[in-house]
FIFIBA-444575 format. One record per atom (N, C-alpha, C, CB): residue in three letters; x, y, z. Coordinates in steps of 0.2 Angstrom, whole numbers, plus 5000, padded with zeros to 4 digits. Glycine has a CB too. Layout:
! residues N
AlaXYZ/...
! end
This chain:
! residues 339
Unk612353385415/Unk612853345413/Unk612653285410/Unk613153325419/Unk613153255406/Unk612853205403/Unk613353135406/Unk612953215394/Unk612853105408/Unk612853055413/Unk612752985410/Unk612353065418/Unk613252945413/Unk613052875412/Unk612752825416/Unk613352845410/Unk612252805416/Unk612152765422/Unk611952685420/Unk611452805427/Unk612252625425/Unk612052565425/Unk611652545429/Unk612552525427/Unk611352455425/Unk610852435431/Unk610052445428/Unk611052475439/Unk610152435423/Unk609552435418/Unk608852395420/Unk609852425412/Unk608952345424/Unk608452295424/Unk607952325428/Unk608652225426/Unk607352315425/Unk606752325427/Unk606152285429/Unk606652375423/Unk606352195430/Unk605752175432/Unk605652165438/Unk605752125430/Unk605352095441/Unk605152105447/Unk605852105452/Unk604752045448/Unk606452095449/Unk607052105453/Unk607452145450/Unk607452045453/Unk607052225452/Unk607352265449/Unk608052295451/Unk606952305450/Unk608552335446/Unk609152375448/Unk609052445450/Unk609552375443/Unk609552455451/Unk609452555455/Unk609452595448/Unk610152585461/Unk609552555441/Unk609852615437/Unk609152665434/Unk610452575429/Unk608652605433/Unk608052675430/Unk607752705437/Unk607252635425/Unk607652705441/Unk607352745448/Unk608052795448/Unk607252685457/Unk608752795446/Unk609152845448/Unk608952885442/Unk610052835449/Unk609052855433/Unk608852885429/Unk608252945430/Unk608852835424/Unk607552905432/Unk607052955431/Unk607252995438/Unk606252925431/Unk607552995444/Unk607753065448/Unk608053125444/Unk608253045454/Unk608453095439/Unk609053145437/Unk608853185430/Unk609853095436/Unk608253165428/Unk608153205420/Unk607253245424/Unk608053125410/Unk607453285417/Unk607753295412/Unk608353355412/Unk607253315407/Unk608553375418/Unk609053415420/Unk609753365417/Unk609053425428/Unk609753315415/Unk610453275412/Unk610153225409/Unk611053245419/Unk610753245403/Unk610553195398/Unk610953115400/Unk610753225392/Unk610853055399/Unk610653015401/Unk610952955396/Unk609953015404/Unk611652915397/Unk611852865393/Unk611652815397/Unk612752865390/Unk611352755393/Unk611452685397/Unk611852645396/Unk610952645397/Unk612152615402/Unk612652555402/Unk612352485403/Unk613252565406/Unk612252455398/Unk611852385400/Unk612252325399/Unk611352375396/Unk612152265403/Unk612652215404/Unk612252155400/Unk612852185412/Unk611452165397/Unk611152125394/Unk610552145390/Unk611152085399/Unk610652135382/Unk610052175378/Unk609452145380/Unk610152165370/Unk609352105385/Unk608552095387/Unk608352135393/Unk608352035389/Unk608852185395/Unk608552235400/Unk608052285398/Unk609052275403/Unk607452285401/Unk606852315400/Unk607152395399/Unk606352305406/Unk607752415403/Unk607952495403/Unk608352515395/Unk608452505409/Unk608252455392/Unk608752485385/Unk608152495379/Unk609552425382/Unk607752495381/Unk607252515376/Unk606452555380/Unk606952435371/Unk606552575386/Unk606152605388/Unk606152695386/Unk606252585394/Unk606552715383/Unk606652765378/Unk606752825386/Unk605852775371/Unk607052805389/Unk607252865395/Unk608252885394/Unk607052815403/Unk608452845389/Unk609252875389/Unk609152875381/Unk610152805393/Unk609852935380/Unk609852945374/Unk610252875369/Unk610153015373/Unk610552845372/Unk611152795370/Unk611052745373/Unk611852805369/Unk611052675373/Unk611252645376/Unk611952605373/Unk610852605379/Unk612352575378/Unk613152535375/Unk612952465380/Unk614152605379/Unk613052395378/Unk613152345380/Unk613952345383/Unk612852285374/Unk614052335389/Unk614852335392/Unk614852265394/Unk615052405399/Unk615652245392/Unk615952195396/Unk615652175403/Unk616652215396/Unk615852095404/Unk615552085411/Unk616052095415/Unk615252015413/Unk615952115422/Unk616652145426/Unk616952075426/Unk616552185436/Unk616952025426/Unk617451965426/Unk617851985420/Unk617151885425/Unk617852015416/Unk618252035411/Unk618952075412/Unk617752075407/Unk618752115419/Unk619352135421/Unk619352215418/Unk620052075418/Unk619952265422/Unk619752325421/Unk619952365413/Unk620052355427/Unk620452295410/Unk620652305402/Unk620052315398/Unk620952245400/Unk619652275400/Unk618952285395/Unk618552325398/Unk618652205393/Unk618452345403/Unk617952415404/Unk618352475403/Unk617752435412/Unk619052475403/Unk619352545401/Unk619352545392/Unk620252545405/Unk619252495390/Unk619252495382/Unk618652515381/Unk619352425378/Unk618152485384/Unk617452505382/Unk617252585383/Unk617052465385/Unk617352615390/Unk617252675392/Unk617752745386/Unk617452665401/Unk618152705384/Unk618752745382/Unk618352765373/Unk619552695382/Unk618052695371/Unk617552705365/Unk616852755366/Unk617352615362/Unk616652745372/Unk615952775374/Unk616252845374/Unk615452745382/Unk616752855378/Unk616952935380/Unk617152965374/Unk617552935386/Unk617352925367/Unk617552965362/Unk616652985356/Unk618252925357/Unk616452945359/Unk615652955354/Unk615252985358/Unk615152875353/Unk615252995364/Unk614753025369/Unk615053075373/Unk614452965375/Unk615553095375/Unk616053145378/Unk615553145385/Unk616153225372/Unk615553075387/Unk615053085395/Unk615553105399/Unk614653035398/Unk615153155406/Unk615653175409/Unk615553135416/Unk615653245409/Unk615253095417/Unk615053065424/Unk614752985424/Unk614553125429/Unk614952965428/Unk614552875429/Unk614252885437/Unk615252795428/Unk613852845436/Unk613452835442/Unk613252745442/Unk612852895443/Unk613752715443/Unk613652625443/Unk613152605450/Unk614752585444/Unk612752555447/Unk612252525450/Unk612252455453/Unk611752525447/Unk612752425451/Unk612752365452/Unk613452345457/Unk612852335445/Unk613152285463/Unk613952265467/Unk614352235463/Unk613852215474/Unk614152195458/Unk614552175454/Unk615252205450/Unk614252155450/Unk615052255448/Unk615352295444/Unk615752345449/Unk614752335440/Unk615652365455/Unk615752415459/Unk616352415460/Unk615552415465/Unk616552335462/Unk617452345463/Unk617952365457/Unk617752275465/Unk617752355452/Unk618152385447/Unk618252455446/Unk617952375441/Unk617652495447/Unk617452565447/Unk617852575453/Unk616652595447/Unk617852545459/Unk618152565465/Unk618952565465/Unk617852525470/Unk619252515464/Unk619952505465/Unk620152545459/Unk620152425464/Unk619752585453/Unk620352585448/Unk619852675446/Unk620452485440/Unk619552705452/Unk619252775450/Unk619552805449/Unk619052815454/Unk620252825450/Unk620852875449/Unk621052865441/Unk621552865456/Unk621052805437/Unk621052795431/Unk620552835425/Unk621052725431/Unk619852795429/Unk619152825426/Unk619052895427/Unk618552785429/Unk619452945431/Unk619353015433/Unk619753025427/Unk619553035440/Unk620352995426/Unk620853045423/Unk620753025414/Unk621853025426/Unk620052995415/Unk619852985408/Unk619353065408/Unk619352895405/Unk619253105411/Unk618953155411/Unk618053135414/Unk619053175404/Unk618153065418/Unk617453045420/Unk617353035427/Unk617352985417/Unk616953095429/Unk616853095436/Unk616453035440/Unk616553145438/Unk616553025445/Unk616352975449/Unk616252995457/Unk616852925449/Unk615652975460/Unk615652985467/Unk615652905471/Unk615053035469/Unk616252875473/Unk616252825475/Unk616652825481/Unk616352795471/Unk616552765486/Unk616852755492/Unk617752735491/Unk616452705495/Unk618152735496/Unk618852695496/Unk618652635496/Unk619352715501/Unk619152615492/Unk619252535493/Unk619152505499/Unk619952515491/Unk619552565504/Unk619552525511/Unk618752525515/Unk620152575516/Unk618452575512/Unk617752585514/Unk617352525510/Unk617452665513/Unk617452515504/Unk617252455502/Unk617052395503/Unk617452455499/Unk617752365507/Unk617952315511/Unk617552295518/Unk618752335511/Unk617252365520/Unk616952365526/Unk616352315526/Unk616752435527/Unk616352305520/Unk615552245521/Unk615852185520/Unk614852245516/Unk616252175522/Unk616652115521/Unk616452085530/Unk617652135519/Unk616352025530/Unk616052005538/Unk616652015545/Unk615851905537/Unk617151995540/Unk617552015548/Unk617852085550/Unk618351975547/Unk617652115545/Unk617552185547/Unk617052225549/Unk617552205543/Unk616452185546/Unk615852235548/Unk615652225556/Unk615252205543/Unk615852155560/Unk615652155566/Unk615952225569/Unk615752095569/Unk616652225569/Unk617052295570/Unk616752345570/Unk617552315565/Unk616452355564/Unk616052415563/Unk615552435567/Unk615852405559/Unk615152385568/Unk614352395571/Unk614652395578/Unk613652315570/Unk615252365581/Unk615352375588/Unk615652445591/Unk615752315591/Unk615852485585/Unk615952545583/Unk615352605583/Unk616152525577/Unk614952585581/Unk614252625579/Unk613752615584/Unk613952595571/Unk613952555589/Unk613252535594/Unk612752485591/Unk612752615596/Unk612952465587/Unk612652415584/Unk612752335586/Unk612652425577/Unk612252295582/Unk612352225582/Unk612352195577/Unk611852195584/Unk612852135575/Unk612952115565/Unk612652025569/Unk614252125560/Unk612151985565/Unk611951935564/Unk612551895565/Unk611751935558/Unk612651835568/Unk613251785565/Unk613151765560/Unk613351725568/Unk613651785555/Unk613851765548/Unk614451725547/Unk614051805544/Unk614351675544/Unk614951625539/Unk615051625533/Unk614851555539/Unk615651625532/Unk615651615524/Unk615851555522/Unk616151665522/Unk615651505516/Unk615651445515/Unk615851425507/Unk615151425517/Unk616051385506/Unk616151385498/Unk616151305497/Unk616951415495/Unk615751275501/Unk615551205497/Unk615051185501/Unk616151145497/Unk614551135499/Unk614251085502/Unk614351065508/Unk614251035499/Unk614851035508/Unk615251015514/Unk615151055521/Unk616051015512/Unk615351115518/Unk615551165523/Unk614951185526/Unk615951225520/Unk614251185522/Unk613651185526/Unk613351155528/Unk613351205524/Unk613351075526/Unk613251035532/Unk613751015538/Unk613150995529/Unk614151035539/Unk614651035545/Unk614551085549/Unk615251035545/Unk614251155545/Unk614051205550/Unk613451205555/Unk613851255546/Unk612951185550/Unk612351165553/Unk612351105556/Unk611851165548/Unk612651045557/Unk612750985561/Unk613050995567/Unk613050935558/Unk613251045565/Unk613951065573/Unk613551105578/Unk614751135571/Unk612951125577/Unk612451145582/Unk612751225582/Unk612551105591/Unk613151255578/Unk613351335579/Unk612651365575/Unk614251365574/Unk612451335571/Unk611851375569/Unk611351355568/Unk611951395565/Unk610551405569/Unk610051355572/Unk609651385568/Unk609951345579/Unk609051335562/Unk608551355558/Unk608251385562/Unk608051295555/Unk607551445560/Unk607751455552/Unk608451495550/Unk607151495549/Unk608851485543/Unk609451515543/Unk609351565537/Unk610051465541/Unk609751605534/Unk609851655526/Unk610451625524/Unk610051755527/Unk610151615518/Unk610651565515/Unk610751625509/Unk610251465513/Unk611451675508/Unk611551735504/Unk611851735499/Unk611751775506/Unk612051765494/Unk612551755487/Unk612851825491/Unk612051775477/Unk613551825489/Unk614051885490/Unk613951945486/Unk614851865487/Unk613451945483/Unk613352005480/Unk612452005479/Unk613752005473/Unk612251955476/Unk611451965477/Unk611051885478/Unk611052005469/Unk610451895478/Unk610051835482/Unk609951815489/Unk610351785481/Unk609551795493/Unk609651775498/Unk608751745501/Unk610051845502/Unk608851695502/Unk608251645502/Unk608451625512/Unk608251545495/Unk607851615515/Unk607751595521/Unk607851505521/Unk607051625524/Unk607951485525/Unk608051405525/Unk607751375531/Unk608751385523/Unk607251335530/Unk606851305537/Unk607151225539/Unk605751305534/Unk607751195535/Unk607951145536/Unk608551135531/Unk607451105537/Unk608951065532/Unk609451075529/Unk609251055522/Unk610051035531/Unk608851025519/Unk608651005514/Unk608651075508/Unk607950965515/Unk608151105512/Unk608051185507/Unk608751225509/Unk607151235511/Unk609151205514/Unk609851265515/Unk610251235509/Unk610451245523/Unk610351165508/Unk610651145503/Unk610551165494/Unk610651075504/Unk609851175494/Unk609451195488/Unk609551265487/Unk608651195489/Unk609551325492/Unk609751385490/Unk610451385490/Unk609451435495/Unk610851335491/Unk611651345491/Unk611851335484/Unk612151295497/Unk611651275481/Unk611651265474/Unk611351325469/Unk611351195472/Unk610751345470/Unk610251385466/Unk610651465468/Unk609351385471/Unk610851465471/Unk611451535470/Unk612051535469/Unk611551575476/Unk612251485470/Unk613151475470/Unk613251465461/Unk613451395475/Unk612751425459/Unk612651415451/Unk612551485447/Unk611951385450/Unk612251525451/Unk612151585448/Unk612551655449/Unk611551605450/Unk612851645454/Unk613251715457/Unk614051685460/Unk612751765465/Unk614151635460/Unk614651595461/Unk614651595470/Unk615351625457/Unk615551595472/Unk615551575480/Unk616051655482/Unk616051475482/Unk615951685489/Unk615751635491/Unk615051635495/Unk616251625495/Unk614651585500/Unk614051595500/Unk613951625507/Unk613551535499/Unk613551645509/Unk613451675516/Unk612951625519/Unk613251745516/Unk613051605526/Unk612351585530/Unk612351635536/Unk612251485534/Unk611851655538/Unk611651705542/Unk611151685546/Unk611451755538/Unk611251705554/Unk610551675557/Unk610351745556/Unk610551635565/Unk609451725557/Unk609051755558/Unk608751795563/Unk608951735557/Unk608751875562/Unk608651895569/Unk607951945568/Unk609251945572/Unk607551935572/Unk606651945573/Unk606652015573/Unk606351925581/Unk606352055571/Unk606152125572/Unk605852165566/Unk606752175575/Unk605852215565/Unk605552275560/Unk606152275556/Unk605452335563/Unk605952265550/Unk606452285543/Unk606452345542/Unk606252245536/Unk607052375544/Unk607152455542/Unk607552465537/Unk607252505547/Unk607652515533/Unk608252545528/Unk608452595528/Unk608152545522/Unk608952615526/Unk609052695527/Unk609452705522/Unk609452725534/Unk609152745516/Unk609552745509/Unk609852825513/Unk608952745498/Unk610652835509/Unk610852905510/Unk611352925505/Unk611052925518/Unk611652995505/Unk612153025500/Unk612753035506/Unk611853105495/Unk613453025506/Unk613953085510/Unk614453095506/Unk614153055517/Unk614553145508/Unk615253195503/Unk615953185504/Unk615153285504/Unk615953115508/Unk616653095508/Unk617053135513/Unk616953105501/Unk616753175516/Unk617053235522/Unk616753225528/Unk616953305520/Unk616353175529/Unk616153165535/Unk615253185536/Unk616753205539/Unk615053225530/Unk614453245531/Unk613753215527/Unk614553315529/Unk613453205531/Unk612753145528/Unk612353215523/Unk611853095539/Unk612353205518/Unk612053255514/Unk611253245513/Unk612553245506/Unk611153205513/Unk610453165514/Unk610153105515/Unk610353165512/Unk609653105519/Unk609353025518/Unk608653005521/Unk609752985522/Unk608252935518/Unk607652935520/Unk607752865523/Unk607252945514/Unk607452855530/Unk607352795531/Unk606452755529/Unk607552795538/Unk606552685529/Unk605752665528/Unk605752605531/Unk605452655521/Unk605252575534/Unk604852525537/Unk604652485530/Unk604152555542/Unk604852395529/Unk604652355524/Unk604052335525/Unk605052305522/Unk603452325521/Unk602852325524/Unk602752255520/Unk602252385523/Unk603252215513/Unk603052185511/Unk603452165506/Unk602552195510/Unk603952095504/Unk604552105501/Unk604452025496/Unk605152115507/Unk604752035489/Unk604551995485/Unk605151925488/Unk604652035477/Unk604951845485/Unk605351805488/Unk606051805491/Unk605251765485/Unk606351865486/Unk607051865486/Unk607151935491/Unk607351865479/Unk606751955494/Unk606852005499/Unk606752085495/Unk607651985501/Unk606552085489/Unk606652155487/Unk605952175491/Unk606652155477/Unk605952235491/Unk605552265494/Unk604752295488/Unk606152345498/Unk604352275490/Unk603752295487/Unk603252335489/Unk603552235485/Unk603252345495/Unk602752405498/Unk603152425506/Unk601852365499/Unk603352475505/Unk603452515512/Unk603152595515/Unk604252525512/Unk603452605517/Unk603352665522/Unk603652705526/Unk603052655524/Unk603752775524/Unk604252805527/Unk604252815535/Unk604352855522/Unk604652805538/Unk604752825546/Unk605252875549/Unk604952765549/Unk605252885554/Unk605652915557/Unk606052895563/Unk605552955557/Unk606552855562/Unk607052825569/Unk607452865569/Unk607352755569/Unk607452895575/Unk608252945577/Unk608852895578/Unk608252985585/Unk608652855581/Unk609152805583/Unk609752795577/Unk608852725586/Unk609252755568/Unk609552745563/Unk609752805560/Unk609052715560/Unk609452875562/Unk609752895556/Unk610452935560/Unk609252935552/Unk610352935568/Unk611252935570/Unk611552905569/Unk611552935576/Unk611452825568/Unk611852785567/Unk612252815559/Unk611552725567/Unk611952815553/Unk611952825548/Unk612552895547/Unk611252825546/Unk612352945553/Unk612752995553/Unk613652975556/Unk612353035559/Unk613452925560/Unk614152915564/Unk614552885559/Unk614052855572/Unk614052825554/Unk614252775550/Unk614852825545/Unk613652745545/Unk614452865541/Unk614752935537/Unk615452975540/Unk614153005537/Unk615252985547/Unk615853025549/Unk616352985553/Unk615653075553/Unk616352915553/Unk616752885556/Unk617252845550/Unk616352855561/Unk616952845543/Unk617152815538/Unk617452855534/Unk616752785536/Unk617252915535/Unk617352945528/Unk617052955521/Unk617752945528/Unk616352915523/Unk616052885516/Unk615952945511/Unk615452845517/Unk615952905505/Unk615752965499/Unk615452915494/Unk616553015494/Unk614852965491/Unk614352935487/Unk613752895491/Unk614852895483/Unk613452855485/Unk612752845489/Unk612852775493/Unk611952835482/Unk612652745498/Unk612552695502/Unk611952675505/Unk612952685505/Unk611552605508/Unk611152615511/Unk611252545517/Unk610552605505/Unk610852555522/Unk610952505528/Unk610352475530/Unk611252545534/Unk610352405529/Unk609852365529/Unk610152325537/Unk609952305521/Unk609352335540/Unk609452335548/Unk608752305551/Unk609752415552/Unk608752275556/Unk608252245559/Unk608252265565/Unk608152165558/Unk607652295567/Unk607652325573/Unk607252315578/Unk607552375572/Unk607552295583/Unk607052275589/Unk606952305594/Unk607152215592/Unk606652285601/Unk606352335607/Unk607252355609/Unk605652275616/Unk607652325609/Unk608352335612/Unk608952335608/Unk608552285617/Unk608852335603/Unk609452325600/Unk609352345590/Unk609852235603/Unk609852395588/Unk609752375580/Unk610352335578/Unk609652435574/Unk610152285574/Unk610852255569/Unk610652285564/Unk610952165567/Unk611252265562/Unk611652285554/Unk611552225549/Unk612452305554/Unk611052215546/Unk611352155541/Unk611652155535/Unk610852125539/Unk611452225532/Unk612152235529/Unk612152305526/Unk612252185523/Unk612852315521/Unk613052385519/Unk613052375512/Unk613652405522/Unk612652415508/Unk612452405500/Unk612952485498/Unk611452395498/Unk613352475494/Unk613852525494/Unk613452565488/Unk614752495491/Unk612752565485/Unk612652595481/Unk611852595480/Unk613152575477/Unk611352635477/Unk610752655477/Unk610352595479/Unk610552685472/Unk609852575483/Unk609252535482/Unk608952545476/Unk608652535487/Unk608552495475/Unk608052495467/Unk607452565470/Unk607552395465/Unk607452565476/Unk606652625480/Unk606952665479/Unk606452635489/Unk607652695477/Unk607752775478/Unk607252815475/Unk608452795474/Unk606852815469/Unk606552855468/Unk605952875473/Unk606352845463/Unk605852815477/Unk605252835483/Unk605552905486/Unk605152775490/Unk606352895487/Unk606752965492/Unk606453035486/Unk607852945493/Unk606753015483/Unk606453065476/Unk605753105477/Unk606353015468/Unk605353045475/Unk604453075474/Unk604453125482/Unk603652985475/Unk604653115487/Unk604653135494/Unk604953195496/Unk604853085498/Unk605353235490/Unk605953285490/Unk606453275493/Unk605753335492/Unk606853215493/Unk607553205494/Unk607953145487/Unk607653155503/Unk608153215484/Unk608253185477/Unk609153155479/Unk608153275469/Unk609353105482/Unk609753065483/Unk610353075476/Unk609452985485/Unk609953045471/Unk610553035464/Unk610953095463/Unk610253025457/Unk610153155462/Unk610553215461/Unk610953255464/Unk610253255459/Unk611053235471/Unk611553245475/Unk612153215474/Unk611353245480/Unk612053165474/Unk612753135469/Unk613053185463/Unk612553055465/Unk612753195458/Unk612953235453/Unk613353315457/Unk612253255448/Unk613053325461/Unk613253395466/Unk613653385467/Unk612953415473/Unk613853335472/Unk614453315475/Unk615053325470/Unk614453255477/Unk614853295464/Unk615353285459/Unk615653355456/Unk615053255455/Unk615153395457/Unk615353455456/Unk615453515459/Unk615053475454/Unk615753485465/Unk615853515470/Unk615253575474/Unk616553545469/Unk614753565471/Unk614253615474/Unk613953625481/Unk613653615472/Unk614053675485/Unk613853655491/Unk613153635493/Unk614153695495/Unk612953585496/Unk612253555498/Unk612053565505/Unk612353485498/Unk611553575506/Unk611153595512/Unk610953495515/Unk610153655509/Unk611053495522/Unk610953415523/Unk609853415522/Unk611353395535/Unk609753365520/Unk609153355519/Unk608953285522/Unk609153365514/Unk608653295528/Unk608753225532/Unk607853245536/Unk609653215541/Unk607353285533/Unk606653305535/Unk606253265528/Unk606453395535/Unk605953245528/Unk605253215525/Unk604753195527/Unk605453175521/Unk604253185524/Unk603453175527/Unk603453095527/Unk602853205522/Unk603353095535/Unk603153025537/Unk602552995534/Unk602953015544/Unk602352925536/Unk601952895532/Unk601852895526/Unk601452895534/Unk602152905520/Unk602152895513/Unk602152835512/Unk602652915510/Unk601952805507/Unk602152735506/Unk602152715500/Unk601652685509/Unk602652675499/Unk602652665492/Unk602752585489/Unk603252705489/Unk602452575484/Unk602252535481/Unk602252535474/Unk601652535482/Unk602852465473/Unk602952445467/Unk602652405464/Unk603452425467/Unk602652425457/Unk602052365452/Unk602552345443/Unk601152435449/Unk602252315442/Unk602552285435/Unk602152315430/Unk602552195434/Unk602452325424/Unk602052355420/Unk602252325410/Unk602252445421/Unk601952335407/Unk602152315398/Unk602252365395/Unk601552275394/Unk602652355390/Unk602652395382/Unk602752355379/Unk603152435379/Unk602752375374/Unk602652335366/Unk603352375362/Unk601752355362/Unk603752335360/Unk604552395356/Unk604652345349/Unk605652385364/Unk604952375346/Unk605352325340/Unk605552285340/Unk605652335338/Unk605652205337/Unk606352145339/Unk606752175336/Unk606352065337/Unk606852225330/Unk607352235327/Unk607752285332/Unk607152255319/Unk607652315337/Unk608052345344/Unk608452305345/Unk607652355350/Unk608252245348/Unk608552215352/Unk608952165347/Unk608052195357/Unk608952165340/Unk609452125337/Unk609852175335/Unk609252095331/Unk609852235334/Unk610252265334/Unk610852305339/Unk609952295332/Unk610452315345/Unk610952315352/Unk611252255352/Unk610552315359/Unk611152155351/Unk611452105351/Unk612052115345/Unk611052045352/Unk611952145339/Unk612452135335/Unk613052195336/Unk612152125328/Unk612652275337/Unk613152325336/Unk613452345343/Unk612752385333/Unk613152315348/Unk613152325356/Unk613152395357/Unk613852305360/Unk612652425353/Unk612452495355/Unk611852515352/Unk612952555354/Unk611352565356/Unk610552565352/Unk610352635352/Unk609852505355/
! end
């Protein structure tokens, strides 16, 4: 297939695009969709062509116009969007995009909205999980009031609605992180209680008919300052796998997802549901569970055998690298919006 992939950032805060691309080449031809000419994936020669995209805040008309141009130039058959900020547009207008001849594998808008804190607690109860107390705020005054009312006790997680999360140990650092995230990503800001236990993540793909097509669970060993996994190890946790299966069955989820959890001796706390692949998804591919390819197979209505077994104690190690390219490539992408 000729597939367009977004999320080409590959710095110490990587997006999922490059791992997804590495999982589905060379069987497929890849076109890159980039929001920033500085993204390393624009120059890594993993894609046949890169197109700059309008920011999601520009709305669907701008997205539709750009996709129409790319479709006429490239004849793309499918898109795997990989960024939280763009997903609402792709999900809300997936019928219109598919009418253009571009296949998608995404959850419904109803399922996407399960990530909202007022619905996540209900979902957790249904799945036999717990959810940390989470408050949605939009001003520094609300933050101060929340903390001084003793409803919340430090340490607390200060989180963006799409990206970034910091642990605050006092009011001063909470205010600092509040402004740091809001200036970059806007509102609302989430304030969440800290649950202590093992950090386990489960990445999976569902077919939209209640079946979990594949999945891998890992334990985080070390993370970056903003919580991105740096090292991790595959684990087998039957309860977490069962929760993933129950989640898929009860919601009819379609496409990729990641469950971020804290596991204690007694309980499993669901921290977040990410409606996309995580940046560590190539780890799953390397141990024999190619989830991005499963997404393409679902798009093509291919029969899939569930892949939930994989080697245990395989270690994931993220590292940074460098390469040299010509500055003229950057200038061309900046001026023509394609490379």
